Legacy VTK file of the C-alpha trace (Angstrom):
# vtk DataFile Version 3.0
C-alpha trace
ASCII
DATASET POLYDATA
POINTS 115 float
174.408 96.869 103.796
176.769 96.795 106.522
176.622 93.598 108.580
178.724 94.291 111.729
178.675 92.338 114.998
179.404 94.075 119.075
182.227 93.255 120.800
181.080 93.382 124.245
183.697 95.768 125.150
181.155 97.574 121.974
184.088 97.693 119.703
181.665 97.038 116.499
184.033 94.915 113.203
182.229 94.162 109.167
182.473 91.377 108.391
181.688 89.430 105.004
180.818 86.412 106.345
179.903 84.110 109.036
180.887 80.354 109.100
179.583 77.775 111.412
182.733 75.715 112.580
183.634 73.355 115.448
186.183 74.775 117.383
188.534 73.138 119.513
191.853 74.497 121.821
195.670 74.484 121.469
198.872 75.528 124.038
201.853 77.030 123.718
204.481 73.529 123.307
208.119 74.971 124.393
208.471 78.943 126.116
209.349 80.339 122.309
206.381 79.284 120.654
205.972 77.368 117.286
205.814 79.094 114.623
203.033 78.699 112.295
202.076 77.423 108.178
202.527 81.461 108.114
205.298 81.732 109.290
205.055 83.644 112.785
204.453 82.815 116.132
201.867 81.799 118.025
200.196 83.904 120.862
196.462 84.977 121.808
194.249 84.747 118.256
196.370 82.860 116.354
193.669 80.800 114.686
194.655 77.178 113.390
191.958 76.902 109.364
191.527 75.359 106.598
193.093 76.710 104.114
190.420 75.759 101.694
187.623 76.930 103.698
189.236 80.664 105.799
192.078 81.533 103.263
194.595 82.101 105.212
195.746 85.819 105.967
192.271 86.118 107.470
190.922 88.143 110.062
188.720 86.714 111.624
185.312 87.102 114.543
184.886 84.079 117.060
182.103 83.921 118.828
179.352 81.292 120.742
177.603 79.828 118.121
173.548 80.844 118.467
174.462 83.877 119.811
174.222 83.484 123.264
177.435 85.464 123.656
178.181 82.914 126.260
181.899 82.382 125.005
184.021 84.826 123.219
187.918 84.290 121.605
187.196 87.138 119.758
189.353 88.353 117.045
192.391 86.830 115.504
194.198 85.998 112.359
193.922 82.788 110.342
197.686 81.695 110.301
197.964 78.474 110.688
197.116 74.831 110.046
197.273 71.396 111.116
196.852 67.868 110.202
193.692 66.994 111.791
192.002 69.995 110.675
189.392 69.522 107.987
186.219 71.079 107.044
184.290 73.181 109.067
186.545 73.432 112.066
188.939 75.633 113.517
191.482 75.850 116.484
192.303 78.875 119.247
195.959 78.860 120.102
195.859 79.363 124.642
199.139 80.283 125.997
198.775 77.916 127.953
197.695 73.933 128.595
194.662 74.779 130.959
193.290 77.528 129.058
192.712 75.236 126.286
191.627 72.073 127.865
189.618 74.079 130.054
188.325 75.324 126.586
187.727 72.228 124.675
185.267 71.129 121.768
182.852 73.902 121.336
180.527 75.549 118.162
181.944 78.260 117.278
180.363 80.919 114.298
183.871 82.829 113.109
183.699 85.938 111.340
185.236 87.068 108.359
186.336 90.370 108.678
185.916 92.732 106.109
189.386 93.677 105.365
LINES 1 116
115 0 1 2 3 4 5 6 7 8 9 10 11 12 13 14 15 16 17 18 19 20 21 22 23 24 25 26 27 28 29 30 31 32 33 34 35 36 37 38 39 40 41 42 43 44 45 46 47 48 49 50 51 52 53 54 55 56 57 58 59 60 61 62 63 64 65 66 67 68 69 70 71 72 73 74 75 76 77 78 79 80 81 82 83 84 85 86 87 88 89 90 91 92 93 94 95 96 97 98 99 100 101 102 103 104 105 106 107 108 109 110 111 112 113 114
């Protein structure tokens, strides 16, 4: 059975699992960016995770919880961790503090994408 999520733009992604999480947001501290736990530079699509829940390096797709499609972060990569990111919680990277503040805290679904 193929499990597929279709994005608003029509692109589709095969996935292996879905996790309900609490999503928060963080942003670039200085213009050069910050280095992730994986050694990469933060960019839109960088997601901080608890590696015991979502392994580092996982490709993911993040959308609103409940299937209402009220918002979508879209595809991302689990490549960062954070002291407060424990259990079913993720932190989505945004380029500005305003975007991160506007996002706030939201329930989300994380689709773990097929390799």
